[in-house]
C-alpha positions in Angstrom: 120.1 14.6 23.7 121.1 17.4 21.4 124.4 16.8 19.6 126.3 19.7 18.0 129.3 19.4 15.7 132.0 22.1 15.6 135.6 22.3 14.5 136.8 20.8 17.8 134.4 17.8 17.9 130.9 16.8 19.1 129.1 18.4 22.0 126.2 16.6 23.5 123.7 18.5 25.7 121.2 16.7 27.8 117.5 17.7 28.0 117.9 17.9 31.8 120.5 20.7 31.4 117.9 22.8 29.4 115.1 22.2 31.8 117.2 23.2 34.8 118.7 26.3 33.0 115.3 27.5 31.8 113.5 26.6 35.0 115.9 28.5 37.2 115.8 31.5 34.8 112.0 31.6 34.8 111.6 31.2 38.6 114.0 34.1 39.2 111.7 36.5 37.1 109.6 38.9 39.1 105.9 37.8 39.4 106.5 34.1 38.8 105.3 32.0 41.7 105.8 28.5 40.3 106.2 26.3 37.3 103.2 24.1 36.5 102.9 20.7 35.1 101.3 20.6 31.7 99.7 17.2 31.2 98.6 13.9 32.8 101.9 12.1 32.4 103.8 15.0 33.9 101.3 15.3 36.8 101.9 11.7 37.7 105.7 12.0 37.5 105.6 15.2 39.6 103.7 13.3 42.4 106.5 10.7 42.6 109.2 11.7 45.1 112.6 12.8 43.7 111.7 12.7 40.1 112.1 16.4 39.0 112.9 19.6 40.8 110.0 22.1 41.2 111.6 24.6 38.8 112.0 22.0 36.1 108.3 21.3 35.8 106.4 22.8 33.0 109.4 23.2 30.7 109.2 21.6 27.3 112.1 22.0 24.8 112.0 20.9 21.2 115.0 21.0 18.9 114.4 21.4 15.1 116.4 22.8 12.3 119.3 23.9 14.6 116.9 26.0 16.7 115.0 25.6 20.0 111.3 26.0 20.6 110.6 26.3 24.3 107.1 25.9 26.0 106.7 27.2 29.6 103.7 26.7 31.9 103.8 29.1 34.8 101.7 30.5 37.7 101.8 34.3 38.3 101.3 36.5 41.3 98.0 38.4 41.5 98.4 42.1 40.4 101.4 41.8 38.1 101.2 42.9 34.5 101.0 39.5 32.6 102.2 41.0 29.3 105.3 42.6 30.9 106.2 39.4 32.8 105.8 37.3 29.7 108.0 39.6 27.6 110.6 39.6 30.4 110.6 35.8 30.5 110.9 35.5 26.7 113.8 37.8 26.7 115.7 36.3 29.6 115.2 32.7 28.6 116.3 33.4 25.0 119.4 35.3 26.2 120.4 32.8 28.8 120.0 29.8 26.5 121.9 31.4 23.6 124.7 32.6 25.9 125.1 29.3 27.7 124.8 26.9 24.8 125.3 28.9 21.6 122.1 27.5 20.2 119.7 30.1 18.9 116.1 30.1 20.2 113.4 30.3 17.6 110.4 30.8 19.8 109.5 30.9 23.5 105.8 30.2 24.3 104.7 31.3 27.8 101.4 29.8 29.0 100.0 31.4 32.2 98.0 28.5 33.8 97.0 30.2 37.0 97.1 33.5 39.0 97.6 33.1 42.7 97.0 35.6 45.5 
């Protein structure tokens, strides 16, 4: 839970909000086929029914020093320019998160785990 203090009061933002916002943003980018799970624990939780949505997998958000660090694990379509897609994802995710929450994004790391035909 991320808690922000402003002149009106405290604002609490849940991690699920960030994963859904970022996951939907990434899956709407051209060339992205799916979000991938990143580790053993996430693989097991993804296999259980009803745990997380498909677009929320592979999103890891860390909050430090009033900024966000976002890690994304994705699968791309064969034949797309990986560099262009990664830059588009970094730009869109940073913009959407900053506009929706007001929290600045320090870094967006995009890991391309697989390329599918």
